[in-house]
C-alpha positions as CSV (number, residue, x, y, z in Angstrom):
1,X,41.6,14.3,42.5
2,X,43.9,16.3,40.3
3,X,43.2,16.6,36.7
4,X,46.1,17.3,34.3
5,X,45.4,18.8,30.9
6,X,47.5,17.5,28.2
7,X,48.5,19.4,25.2
8,X,49.6,17.9,21.8
9,X,53.3,18.8,21.2
10,X,52.6,19.1,17.5
11,X,49.4,21.1,17.3
12,X,48.9,22.2,20.9
13,X,45.3,20.6,20.8
14,X,43.7,19.4,23.8
15,X,41.5,16.5,22.3
16,X,44.0,13.8,23.8
17,X,43.1,10.1,24.4
18,X,45.3,7.2,25.9
19,X,46.6,4.9,23.3
20,X,48.2,2.0,25.0
21,X,51.6,1.7,26.3
22,X,55.2,1.3,25.0
23,X,57.2,-1.7,25.4
24,X,59.0,0.2,28.3
25,X,55.6,0.6,30.1
26,X,55.2,4.3,29.3
27,X,51.8,5.6,28.5
28,X,51.3,6.4,24.9
29,X,48.8,9.3,24.1
30,X,47.1,10.1,20.6
31,X,45.8,13.3,19.4
32,X,42.5,13.5,17.9
33,X,42.6,17.0,16.4
34,X,42.0,17.4,12.7
35,X,45.3,18.9,12.2
36,X,47.3,15.8,13.7
37,X,45.4,13.3,12.0
38,X,46.0,10.8,14.8
39,X,49.7,11.3,15.6
40,X,50.9,9.7,18.9
41,X,53.3,10.8,21.5
42,X,54.5,10.1,25.1
43,X,55.2,12.4,27.7
44,X,58.7,11.4,28.9
45,X,61.0,9.8,26.5
46,X,63.4,7.2,27.8
47,X,66.2,8.5,25.4
48,X,66.4,12.4,25.2
49,X,67.2,12.3,21.5
50,X,63.4,11.5,20.8
51,X,62.1,14.8,22.3
52,X,61.1,17.7,20.2
53,X,63.1,20.0,22.3
54,X,66.3,18.1,21.7
55,X,65.7,17.8,17.9
56,X,65.2,21.6,17.8
57,X,68.3,22.2,19.8
58,X,70.1,20.0,17.2
59,X,69.2,22.1,14.3
60,X,69.8,25.3,16.1
61,X,73.3,24.4,17.3
62,X,74.2,23.1,13.7
63,X,73.0,26.6,12.3
64,X,75.3,28.2,15.0
65,X,78.3,26.4,13.7
66,X,78.6,23.6,16.2
67,X,80.2,20.3,15.1
68,X,78.2,16.9,15.3
69,X,80.6,15.5,18.0
70,X,80.0,18.7,20.1
71,X,76.3,18.8,19.7
72,X,76.2,15.1,20.8
73,X,78.3,15.7,23.9
74,X,76.4,18.7,25.0
75,X,73.0,17.3,24.5
76,X,73.9,13.7,25.6
77,X,72.8,12.0,22.6
78,X,74.7,9.8,20.1
79,X,76.5,11.3,16.9
80,X,74.2,9.1,14.9
81,X,71.0,10.7,16.2
82,X,72.6,14.4,15.4
83,X,73.3,13.3,11.7
84,X,69.8,11.4,11.4
85,X,68.1,14.7,12.6
86,X,70.4,17.0,10.2
87,X,69.6,14.8,7.3
88,X,65.9,14.8,8.0
89,X,66.0,18.6,8.4
90,X,67.8,19.0,5.2
91,X,65.2,16.9,3.2
92,X,62.4,19.2,4.7
93,X,64.4,22.6,3.9
94,X,64.8,21.6,0.1
95,X,61.0,21.2,-0.5
């Protein structure tokens, strides 16, 4: 039997428990570390725009001067996903 150690994508903690399934049937996990306060995540998202890696790439490409359509085409996400993530990041930067 192979045991896979899961790490929380937010705090890198290892206190992870299963927390039901998504409507698509994928396993959902919950982090029980104090820093995360019960945040949930799944390992493989059906839409690539939901992963933290792609969200970070959206911000990086915007900082390097890429346009919204160019970013959406390269990362294979919709333009509305790019705009939503940039607006969310803008509000985080102003605080």
